[in-house]
All heavy atoms as a GROMACS GRO file, in nm:
protein
  524
    1MET      N    1  11.009   9.470   9.906
    1MET     CA    2  10.910   9.576   9.916
    1MET      C    3  10.864   9.611   9.774
    1MET      O    4  10.944   9.629   9.684
    1MET     CB    5  10.971   9.697   9.985
    1MET     CG    6  10.881   9.816   9.984
    1MET     SD    7  10.936   9.965  10.073
    1MET     CE    8  11.110   9.955  10.086
    2THR      N    9  10.734   9.620   9.759
    2THR     CA   10  10.679   9.663   9.628
    2THR      C   11  10.574   9.771   9.653
    2THR      O   12  10.518   9.781   9.761
    2THR     CB   13  10.610   9.545   9.555
    2THR    OG1   14  10.507   9.491   9.635
    2THR    CG2   15  10.711   9.439   9.517
    3TRP      N   16  10.553   9.848   9.551
    3TRP     CA   17  10.447   9.949   9.552
    3TRP      C   18  10.342   9.906   9.452
    3TRP      O   19  10.371   9.840   9.352
    3TRP     CB   20  10.500  10.086   9.511
    3TRP     CG   21  10.583  10.156   9.614
    3TRP    CD1   22  10.610  10.115   9.741
    3TRP    CD2   23  10.651  10.278   9.594
    3TRP    NE1   24  10.691  10.205   9.803
    3TRP    CE2   25  10.718  10.309   9.716
    3TRP    CE3   26  10.665  10.365   9.490
    3TRP    CZ2   27  10.795  10.422   9.731
    3TRP    CZ3   28  10.740  10.479   9.506
    3TRP    CH2   29  10.805  10.507   9.628
    4ARG      N   30  10.221   9.948   9.479
    4ARG     CA   31  10.110   9.921   9.388
    4ARG      C   32  10.065  10.056   9.330
    4ARG      O   33  10.049  10.152   9.401
    4ARG     CB   34   9.996   9.855   9.465
    4ARG     CG   35   9.879   9.816   9.376
    4ARG     CD   36   9.779   9.737   9.459
    4ARG     NE   37   9.664   9.705   9.381
    4ARG     CZ   38   9.652   9.598   9.304
    4ARG    NH1   39   9.749   9.511   9.300
    4ARG    NH2   40   9.543   9.578   9.234
    5ILE      N   41  10.045  10.055   9.200
    5ILE     CA   42  10.002  10.177   9.129
    5ILE      C   43   9.859  10.153   9.077
    5ILE      O   44   9.832  10.053   9.015
    5ILE     CB   45  10.091  10.208   9.008
    5ILE    CG1   46  10.234  10.230   9.047
    5ILE    CG2   47  10.037  10.330   8.932
    5ILE    CD1   48  10.327  10.248   8.926
    6GLU      N   49   9.774  10.249   9.107
    6GLU     CA   50   9.637  10.243   9.055
    6GLU      C   51   9.602  10.376   8.991
    6GLU      O   52   9.634  10.480   9.045
    6GLU     CB   53   9.536  10.214   9.167
    6GLU     CG   54   9.556  10.076   9.228
    6GLU     CD   55   9.452  10.046   9.335
    6GLU    OE1   56   9.332  10.060   9.305
    6GLU    OE2   57   9.494  10.012   9.446
    7VAL      N   58   9.537  10.368   8.876
    7VAL     CA   59   9.485  10.486   8.811
    7VAL      C   60   9.334  10.474   8.809
    7VAL      O   61   9.277  10.378   8.756
    7VAL     CB   62   9.536  10.497   8.664
    7VAL    CG1   63   9.474  10.619   8.596
    7VAL    CG2   64   9.688  10.504   8.660
    8ASP      N   65   9.268  10.572   8.870
    8ASP     CA   66   9.122  10.574   8.868
    8ASP      C   67   9.080  10.632   8.735
    8ASP      O   68   9.084  10.753   8.713
    8ASP     CB   69   9.069  10.657   8.984
    8ASP     CG   70   8.917  10.654   8.996
    8ASP    OD1   71   8.849  10.628   8.893
    8ASP    OD2   72   8.866  10.677   9.105
    9ARG      N   73   9.038  10.545   8.645
    9ARG     CA   74   9.005  10.587   8.509
    9ARG      C   75   8.875  10.669   8.504
    9ARG      O   76   8.847  10.733   8.405
    9ARG     CB   77   9.001  10.466   8.416
    9ARG     CG   78   9.142  10.408   8.396
    9ARG     CD   79   9.140  10.284   8.311
    9ARG     NE   80   9.084  10.301   8.178
    9ARG     CZ   81   9.150  10.337   8.068
    9ARG    NH1   82   9.278  10.360   8.076
    9ARG    NH2   83   9.089  10.349   7.953
   10HIS      N   84   8.799  10.668   8.611
   10HIS     CA   85   8.679  10.751   8.616
   10HIS      C   86   8.716  10.895   8.653
   10HIS      O   87   8.640  10.988   8.623
   10HIS     CB   88   8.579  10.697   8.718
   10HIS     CG   89   8.529  10.561   8.682
   10HIS    ND1   90   8.441  10.539   8.580
   10HIS    CD2   91   8.558  10.440   8.733
   10HIS    CE1   92   8.417  10.411   8.570
   10HIS    NE2   93   8.487  10.348   8.662
   11VAL      N   94   8.830  10.911   8.715
   11VAL     CA   95   8.877  11.045   8.758
   11VAL      C   96   8.978  11.102   8.658
   11VAL      O   97   8.985  11.222   8.637
   11VAL     CB   98   8.939  11.037   8.899
   11VAL    CG1   99   9.002  11.168   8.941
   11VAL    CG2  100   8.836  10.991   9.000
   12CYS      N  101   9.054  11.016   8.593
   12CYS     CA  102   9.159  11.056   8.498
   12CYS      C  103   9.099  11.146   8.389
   12CYS      O  104   8.991  11.116   8.335
   12CYS     CB  105   9.222  10.932   8.436
   12CYS     SG  106   9.347  10.968   8.309
   13ILE      N  107   9.172  11.255   8.358
   13ILE     CA  108   9.128  11.344   8.252
   13ILE      C  109   9.214  11.328   8.127
   13ILE      O  110   9.197  11.403   8.031
   13ILE     CB  111   9.126  11.491   8.299
   13ILE    CG1  112   9.266  11.537   8.342
   13ILE    CG2  113   9.024  11.510   8.410
   13ILE    CD1  114   9.277  11.686   8.370
   14GLY      N  115   9.308  11.236   8.130
   14GLY     CA  116   9.390  11.208   8.012
   14GLY      C  117   9.488  11.319   7.976
   14GLY      O  118   9.516  11.340   7.858
   15SER      N  119   9.540  11.385   8.076
   15SER     CA  120   9.636  11.495   8.049
   15SER      C  121   9.766  11.441   7.990
   15SER      O  122   9.835  11.514   7.918
   15SER     CB  123   9.668  11.571   8.178
   15SER     OG  124   9.746  11.493   8.265
   16GLY      N  125   9.802  11.319   8.022
   16GLY     CA  126   9.926  11.259   7.970
   16GLY      C  127  10.048  11.298   8.050
   16GLY      O  128  10.158  11.257   8.017
   17ILE      N  129  10.030  11.375   8.155
   17ILE     CA  130  10.146  11.417   8.235
   17ILE      C  131  10.216  11.293   8.294
   17ILE      O  132  10.338  11.285   8.296
   17ILE     CB  133  10.104  11.516   8.345
   17ILE    CG1  134  10.061  11.646   8.280
   17ILE    CG2  135  10.216  11.540   8.444
   17ILE    CD1  136  10.003  11.747   8.374
   18CYS      N  137  10.140  11.198   8.340
   18CYS     CA  138  10.200  11.077   8.400
   18CYS      C  139  10.283  11.000   8.297
   18CYS      O  140  10.395  10.956   8.326
   18CYS     CB  141  10.096  10.986   8.463
   18CYS     SG  142   9.970  10.930   8.348
   19ALA      N  143  10.229  10.985   8.177
   19ALA     CA  144  10.302  10.913   8.072
   19ALA      C  145  10.426  10.990   8.030
   19ALA      O  146  10.529  10.930   7.996
   19ALA     CB  147  10.210  10.889   7.951
   20GLY      N  148  10.418  11.122   8.034
   20GLY     CA  149  10.536  11.203   8.002
   20GLY      C  150  10.640  11.200   8.114
   20GLY      O  151  10.758  11.200   8.088
   21THR      N  152  10.593  11.196   8.237
   21THR     CA  153  10.681  11.192   8.352
   21THR      C  154  10.744  11.057   8.372
   21THR      O  155  10.862  11.045   8.402
   21THR     CB  156  10.603  11.232   8.480
   21THR    OG1  157  10.547  11.362   8.461
   21THR    CG2  158  10.692  11.232   8.602
   22ALA      N  159  10.665  10.953   8.356
   22ALA     CA  160  10.709  10.816   8.382
   22ALA      C  161  10.663  10.724   8.268
   22ALA      O  162  10.575  10.639   8.290
   22ALA     CB  163  10.658  10.769   8.517
   23PRO      N  164  10.721  10.736   8.150
   23PRO     CA  165  10.673  10.656   8.036
   23PRO      C  166  10.693  10.505   8.057
   23PRO      O  167  10.626  10.428   7.992
   23PRO     CB  168  10.758  10.708   7.919
   23PRO     CG  169  10.877  10.772   7.982
   23PRO     CD  170  10.831  10.824   8.113
   24GLY      N  171  10.778  10.467   8.147
   24GLY     CA  172  10.796  10.325   8.176
   24GLY      C  173  10.690  10.270   8.268
   24GLY      O  174  10.681  10.147   8.287
   25LEU      N  175  10.607  10.358   8.324
   25LEU     CA  176  10.507  10.314   8.420
   25LEU      C  177  10.364  10.339   8.373
   25LEU      O  178  10.271  10.271   8.417
   25LEU     CB  179  10.527  10.384   8.555
   25LEU     CG  180  10.662  10.363   8.623
   25LEU    CD1  181  10.669  10.447   8.751
   25LEU    CD2  182  10.683  10.216   8.652
   26PHE      N  183  10.347  10.439   8.287
   26PHE     CA  184  10.210  10.477   8.242
   26PHE      C  185  10.206  10.496   8.090
   26PHE      O  186  10.307  10.530   8.029
   26PHE     CB  187  10.168  10.610   8.307
   26PHE     CG  188  10.167  10.608   8.456
   26PHE    CD1  189  10.279  10.648   8.528
   26PHE    CD2  190  10.056  10.564   8.525
   26PHE    CE1  191  10.280  10.647   8.668
   26PHE    CE2  192  10.056  10.560   8.665
   26PHE     CZ  193  10.169  10.603   8.734
   27ARG      N  194  10.086  10.476   8.036
   27ARG     CA  195  10.063  10.510   7.895
   27ARG      C  196   9.918  10.556   7.882
   27ARG      O  197   9.832  10.523   7.966
   27ARG     CB  198  10.086  10.391   7.804
   27ARG     CG  199   9.979  10.285   7.819
   27ARG     CD  200   9.990  10.176   7.717
   27ARG     NE  201   9.892  10.072   7.749
   27ARG     CZ  202   9.908   9.946   7.722
   27ARG    NH1  203  10.014   9.905   7.660
   27ARG    NH2  204   9.815   9.859   7.756
   28LEU      N  205   9.896  10.637   7.781
   28LEU     CA  206   9.759  10.675   7.750
   28LEU      C  207   9.696  10.566   7.666
   28LEU      O  208   9.755  10.520   7.569
   28LEU     CB  209   9.756  10.808   7.674
   28LEU     CG  210   9.784  10.932   7.758
   28LEU    CD1  211   9.784  11.056   7.669
   28LEU    CD2  212   9.681  10.948   7.869
   29GLU      N  213   9.578  10.525   7.707
   29GLU     CA  214   9.503  10.425   7.630
   29GLU      C  215   9.366  10.490   7.603
   29GLU      O  216   9.288  10.506   7.696
   29GLU     CB  217   9.489  10.296   7.709
   29GLU     CG  218   9.418  10.189   7.629
   29GLU     CD  219   9.412  10.059   7.702
   29GLU    OE1  220   9.519  10.002   7.728
   29GLU    OE2  221   9.300  10.017   7.737
   30GLY      N  222   9.348  10.526   7.480
   30GLY     CA  223   9.229  10.605   7.448
   30GLY      C  224   9.246  10.744   7.508
   30GLY      O  225   9.348  10.807   7.490
   31GLU      N  226   9.152  10.787   7.584
   31GLU     CA  227   9.159  10.920   7.644
   31GLU      C  228   9.194  10.914   7.793
   31GLU      O  229   9.181  11.015   7.862
   31GLU     CB  230   9.026  10.992   7.627
   31GLU     CG  231   8.994  11.017   7.481
   31GLU     CD  232   8.863  11.090   7.462
   31GLU    OE1  233   8.792  11.116   7.563
   31GLU    OE2  234   8.830  11.120   7.348
   32ARG      N  235   9.240  10.800   7.840
   32ARG     CA  236   9.271  10.784   7.981
   32ARG      C  237   9.407  10.718   7.998
   32ARG      O  238   9.455  10.649   7.910
   32ARG     CB  239   9.165  10.700   8.053
   32ARG     CG  240   9.024  10.753   8.041
   32ARG     CD  241   9.006  10.881   8.122
   32ARG     NE  242   8.869  10.926   8.120
   32ARG     CZ  243   8.827  11.030   8.049
   32ARG    NH1  244   8.911  11.100   7.975
   32ARG    NH2  245   8.703  11.066   8.051
   33SER      N  246   9.464  10.739   8.115
   33SER     CA  247   9.593  10.679   8.147
   33SER      C  248   9.574  10.539   8.205
   33SER      O  249   9.468  10.507   8.263
   33SER     CB  250   9.669  10.766   8.248
   33SER     OG  251   9.791  10.708   8.279
   34GLN      N  252   9.677  10.462   8.189
   34GLN     CA  253   9.676  10.325   8.244
   34GLN      C  254   9.816  10.296   8.295
   34GLN      O  255   9.916  10.330   8.232
   34GLN     CB  256   9.638  10.225   8.133
   34GLN     CG  257   9.641  10.082   8.179
   34GLN     CD  258   9.597   9.990   8.068
   34GLN    OE1  259   9.567  10.029   7.955
   34GLN    NE2  260   9.592   9.863   8.098
   35ALA      N  261   9.823  10.232   8.412
   35ALA     CA  262   9.951  10.186   8.463
   35ALA      C  263   9.997  10.065   8.381
   35ALA      O  264   9.914   9.976   8.350
   35ALA     CB  265   9.940  10.150   8.610
   36LEU      N  266  10.121  10.061   8.345
   36LEU     CA  267  10.171   9.949   8.267
   36LEU      C  268  10.184   9.822   8.352
   36LEU      O  269  10.178   9.712   8.301
   36LEU     CB  270  10.305   9.984   8.203
   36LEU     CG  271  10.300  10.097   8.101
   36LEU    CD1  272  10.441  10.131   8.051
   36LEU    CD2  273  10.210  10.059   7.985
   37ARG      N  274  10.211   9.843   8.481
   37ARG     CA  275  10.219   9.732   8.576
   37ARG      C  276  10.149   9.774   8.705
   37ARG      O  277  10.155   9.888   8.743
   37ARG     CB  278  10.366   9.699   8.608
   37ARG     CG  279  10.445   9.647   8.490
   37ARG     CD  280  10.586   9.613   8.532
   37ARG     NE  281  10.654   9.726   8.593
   37ARG     CZ  282  10.733   9.811   8.528
   37ARG    NH1  283  10.756   9.796   8.402
   37ARG    NH2  284  10.790   9.911   8.593
   38GLU      N  285  10.085   9.680   8.770
   38GLU     CA  286  10.020   9.712   8.897
   38GLU      C  287  10.118   9.720   9.011
   38GLU      O  288  10.100   9.799   9.103
   38GLU     CB  289   9.912   9.608   8.928
   38GLU     CG  290   9.794   9.612   8.835
   38GLU     CD  291   9.687   9.514   8.875
   38GLU    OE1  292   9.697   9.453   8.984
   38GLU    OE2  293   9.594   9.496   8.798
   39GLU      N  294  10.221   9.638   9.007
   39GLU     CA  295  10.320   9.640   9.114
   39GLU      C  296  10.457   9.675   9.059
   39GLU      O  297  10.495   9.626   8.951
   39GLU     CB  298  10.326   9.503   9.183
   39GLU     CG  299  10.198   9.473   9.258
   39GLU     CD  300  10.206   9.347   9.342
   39GLU    OE1  301  10.311   9.278   9.336
   39GLU    OE2  302  10.108   9.318   9.412
   40ILE      N  303  10.528   9.760   9.133
   40ILE     CA  304  10.660   9.804   9.091
   40ILE      C  305  10.752   9.807   9.211
   40ILE      O  306  10.707   9.806   9.326
   40ILE     CB  307  10.657   9.946   9.029
   40ILE    CG1  308  10.607  10.049   9.133
   40ILE    CG2  309  10.568   9.949   8.904
   40ILE    CD1  310  10.628  10.193   9.090
   41SER      N  311  10.881   9.812   9.185
   41SER     CA  312  10.974   9.841   9.292
   41SER      C  313  10.965   9.991   9.321
   41SER      O  314  10.927  10.069   9.232
   41SER     CB  315  11.116   9.802   9.252
   41SER     OG  316  11.153   9.875   9.137
   42PRO      N  317  10.991  10.033   9.444
   42PRO     CA  318  10.980  10.176   9.475
   42PRO      C  319  11.065  10.261   9.382
   42PRO      O  320  11.184  10.232   9.360
   42PRO     CB  321  11.031  10.182   9.619
   42PRO     CG  322  10.999  10.048   9.676
   42PRO     CD  323  11.025   9.953   9.561
   43GLN      N  324  11.000  10.363   9.326
   43GLN     CA  325  11.066  10.452   9.231
   43GLN      C  326  11.015  10.593   9.253
   43GLN      O  327  10.893  10.616   9.251
   43GLN     CB  328  11.037  10.412   9.086
   43GLN     CG  329  11.078  10.272   9.050
   43GLN     CD  330  11.031  10.234   8.910
   43GLN    OE1  331  11.034  10.316   8.820
   43GLN    NE2  332  10.990  10.109   8.894
   44GLU      N  333  11.107  10.686   9.267
   44GLU     CA  334  11.070  10.827   9.287
   44GLU      C  335  10.983  10.878   9.173
   44GLU      O  336  10.891  10.956   9.193
   44GLU     CB  337  11.196  10.911   9.300
   44GLU     CG  338  11.170  11.058   9.329
   44GLU     CD  339  11.115  11.085   9.468
   44GLU    OE1  340  11.132  11.000   9.557
   44GLU    OE2  341  11.053  11.192   9.486
   45VAL      N  342  11.010  10.830   9.052
   45VAL     CA  343  10.936  10.880   8.936
   45VAL      C  344  10.786  10.844   8.946
   45VAL      O  345  10.702  10.918   8.895
   45VAL     CB  346  10.999  10.827   8.805
   45VAL    CG1  347  10.976  10.678   8.788
   45VAL    CG2  348  10.949  10.906   8.685
   46ALA      N  349  10.752  10.735   9.012
   46ALA     CA  350  10.611  10.701   9.032
   46ALA      C  351  10.544  10.804   9.122
   46ALA      O  352  10.429  10.845   9.097
   46ALA     CB  353  10.598  10.561   9.093
   47LEU      N  354  10.614  10.846   9.225
   47LEU     CA  355  10.560  10.949   9.314
   47LEU      C  356  10.550  11.084   9.240
   47LEU      O  357  10.453  11.156   9.259
   47LEU     CB  358  10.645  10.962   9.439
   47LEU     CG  359  10.653  10.838   9.527
   47LEU    CD1  360  10.746  10.862   9.644
   47LEU    CD2  361  10.514  10.797   9.575
   48ASP      N  362  10.650  11.113   9.158
   48ASP     CA  363  10.646  11.238   9.080
   48ASP      C  364  10.523  11.238   8.988
   48ASP      O  365  10.456  11.340   8.975
   48ASP     CB  366  10.773  11.253   8.996
   48ASP     CG  367  10.897  11.280   9.081
   48ASP    OD1  368  10.883  11.318   9.199
   48ASP    OD2  369  11.008  11.258   9.029
   49ALA      N  370  10.495  11.126   8.925
   49ALA     CA  371  10.379  11.117   8.836
   49ALA      C  372  10.248  11.134   8.917
   49ALA      O  373  10.158  11.207   8.873
   49ALA     CB  374  10.377  10.984   8.763
   50ALA      N  375  10.239  11.069   9.032
   50ALA     CA  376  10.119  11.084   9.115
   50ALA      C  377  10.103  11.226   9.162
   50ALA      O  378   9.993  11.281   9.163
   50ALA     CB  379  10.126  10.988   9.234
   51ASP      N  380  10.214  11.289   9.201
   51ASP     CA  381  10.210  11.427   9.248
   51ASP      C  382  10.168  11.523   9.136
   51ASP      O  383  10.105  11.625   9.161
   51ASP     CB  384  10.348  11.472   9.300
   51ASP     CG  385  10.389  11.401   9.426
   51ASP    OD1  386  10.305  11.337   9.492
   51ASP    OD2  387  10.511  11.409   9.460
   52SER      N  388  10.207  11.493   9.013
   52SER     CA  389  10.183  11.582   8.901
   52SER      C  390  10.046  11.568   8.837
   52SER      O  391  10.004  11.653   8.759
   52SER     CB  392  10.288  11.558   8.792
   52SER     OG  393  10.417  11.579   8.843
   53CYS      N  394   9.975  11.461   8.870
   53CYS     CA  395   9.844  11.437   8.807
   53CYS      C  396   9.747  11.547   8.847
   53CYS      O  397   9.716  11.564   8.965
   53CYS     CB  398   9.789  11.301   8.849
   53CYS     SG  399   9.624  11.268   8.782
   54PRO      N  400   9.696  11.625   8.751
   54PRO     CA  401   9.606  11.736   8.785
   54PRO      C  402   9.471  11.688   8.839
   54PRO      O  403   9.401  11.764   8.907
   54PRO     CB  404   9.589  11.811   8.653
   54PRO     CG  405   9.621  11.712   8.546
   54PRO     CD  406   9.723  11.618   8.608
   55ALA      N  407   9.436  11.562   8.814
   55ALA     CA  408   9.307  11.510   8.862
   55ALA      C  409   9.323  11.424   8.987
   55ALA      O  410   9.223  11.373   9.040
   55ALA     CB  411   9.241  11.428   8.752
   56LEU      N  412   9.447  11.407   9.035
   56LEU     CA  413   9.475  11.319   9.149
   56LEU      C  414   9.416  11.181   9.126
   56LEU      O  415   9.358  11.119   9.217
   56LEU     CB  416   9.422  11.380   9.279
   56LEU     CG  417   9.483  11.514   9.318
   56LEU    CD1  418   9.414  11.570   9.441
   56LEU    CD2  419   9.633  11.503   9.341
   57ALA      N  420   9.434  11.130   9.005
   57ALA     CA  421   9.378  10.999   8.969
   57ALA      C  422   9.472  10.883   9.001
   57ALA      O  423   9.432  10.768   8.992
   57ALA     CB  424   9.344  10.998   8.820
   58ILE      N  425   9.596  10.914   9.034
   58ILE     CA  426   9.696  10.809   9.058
   58ILE      C  427   9.718  10.792   9.207
   58ILE      O  428   9.740  10.889   9.279
   58ILE     CB  429   9.830  10.846   8.991
   58ILE    CG1  430   9.810  10.860   8.839
   58ILE    CG2  431   9.938  10.742   9.022
   58ILE    CD1  432   9.930  10.921   8.768
   59THR      N  433   9.713  10.668   9.250
   59THR     CA  434   9.742  10.636   9.390
   59THR      C  435   9.854  10.533   9.391
   59THR      O  436   9.850  10.433   9.320
   59THR     CB  437   9.619  10.578   9.462
   59THR    OG1  438   9.513  10.672   9.451
   59THR    CG2  439   9.649  10.552   9.608
   60VAL      N  440   9.955  10.559   9.474
   60VAL     CA  441  10.066  10.467   9.492
   60VAL      C  442  10.059  10.420   9.638
   60VAL      O  443  10.055  10.502   9.730
   60VAL     CB  444  10.202  10.534   9.466
   60VAL    CG1  445  10.315  10.434   9.483
   60VAL    CG2  446  10.205  10.597   9.327
   61THR      N  447  10.056  10.290   9.658
   61THR     CA  448  10.046  10.236   9.794
   61THR      C  449  10.158  10.137   9.819
   61THR      O  450  10.209  10.072   9.728
   61THR     CB  451   9.912  10.165   9.818
   61THR    OG1  452   9.893  10.065   9.719
   61THR    CG2  453   9.796  10.263   9.813
   62GLU      N  454  10.194  10.128   9.946
   62GLU     CA  455  10.286  10.025   9.994
   62GLU      C  456  10.208   9.950  10.102
   62GLU      O  457  10.183  10.007  10.210
   62GLU     CB  458  10.413  10.087  10.050
   62GLU     CG  459  10.511   9.984  10.103
   62GLU     CD  460  10.637  10.050  10.157
   62GLU    OE1  461  10.676  10.157  10.111
   62GLU    OE2  462  10.696   9.988  10.247
   63GLY      N  463  10.165   9.832  10.071
   63GLY     CA  464  10.073   9.763  10.163
   63GLY      C  465   9.945   9.842  10.172
   63GLY      O  466   9.886   9.875  10.070
   64SER      N  467   9.905   9.876  10.292
   64SER     CA  468   9.783   9.955  10.310
   64SER      C  469   9.812  10.104  10.323
   64SER      O  470   9.720  10.185  10.337
   64SER     CB  471   9.706   9.906  10.433
   64SER     OG  472   9.787   9.920  10.548
   65GLU      N  473   9.940  10.142  10.316
   65GLU     CA  474   9.978  10.284  10.332
   65GLU      C  475   9.986  10.355  10.197
   65GLU      O  476  10.050  10.306  10.103
   65GLU     CB  477  10.114  10.294  10.401
   65GLU     CG  478  10.162  10.436  10.419
   65GLU     CD  479  10.301  10.442  10.479
   65GLU    OE1  480  10.355  10.336  10.517
   65GLU    OE2  481  10.356  10.552  10.487
   66VAL      N  482   9.920  10.470  10.187
   66VAL     CA  483   9.929  10.552  10.067
   66VAL      C  484  10.058  10.631  10.075
   66VAL      O  485  10.081  10.706  10.170
   66VAL     CB  486   9.808  10.647  10.056
   66VAL    CG1  487   9.825  10.740   9.937
   66VAL    CG2  488   9.680  10.566  10.042
   67VAL      N  489  10.144  10.614   9.973
   67VAL     CA  490  10.271  10.689   9.969
   67VAL      C  491  10.268  10.798   9.862
   67VAL      O  492  10.356  10.884   9.857
   67VAL     CB  493  10.392  10.595   9.948
   67VAL    CG1  494  10.409  10.504  10.068
   67VAL    CG2  495  10.378  10.512   9.821
   68GLY      N  496  10.171  10.794   9.773
   68GLY     CA  497  10.159  10.899   9.672
   68GLY      C  498  10.016  10.906   9.622
   68GLY      O  499   9.947  10.808   9.620
   69PRO      N  500   9.970  11.023   9.589
   69PRO     CA  501  10.046  11.148   9.584
   69PRO      C  502  10.082  11.196   9.726
   69PRO      O  503  10.011  11.166   9.821
   69PRO     CB  504   9.953  11.247   9.514
   69PRO     CG  505   9.816  11.193   9.533
   69PRO     CD  506   9.831  11.044   9.546
   70ARG      N  507  10.192  11.266   9.731
   70ARG     CA  508  10.238  11.320   9.860
   70ARG      C  509  10.160  11.448   9.892
   70ARG      O  510  10.120  11.520   9.801
   70ARG     CB  511  10.388  11.350   9.852
   70ARG     CG  512  10.468  11.221   9.834
   70ARG     CD  513  10.611  11.249   9.806
   70ARG     NE  514  10.624  11.280   9.664
   70ARG     CZ  515  10.739  11.268   9.595
   70ARG    NH1  516  10.849  11.230   9.656
   70ARG    NH2  517  10.743  11.297   9.466
   71PRO      N  518  10.140  11.473  10.020
   71PRO     CA  519  10.068  11.596  10.060
   71PRO      C  520  10.143  11.721  10.022
   71PRO      O  521  10.257  11.723  10.004
   71PRO     CB  522  10.055  11.587  10.211
   71PRO     CG  523  10.128  11.465  10.255
   71PRO     CD  524  10.182  11.396  10.134
   0.00000   0.00000   0.00000
């Protein structure tokens, strides 16, 4: 099982919360965040980063199901 992480760079406001929450998964590149890998093994910290994004720019999916951000 793998999860896919996507950062919508058009929506990202570059707060850096994701990079601070999950530095192994995200980094700031210029004024926007970028996922370091598109596919990861399931990790709670990825969901925490998606949940914490003030712009809701991070989406975590498992197949076609969105698992993060959580409602």
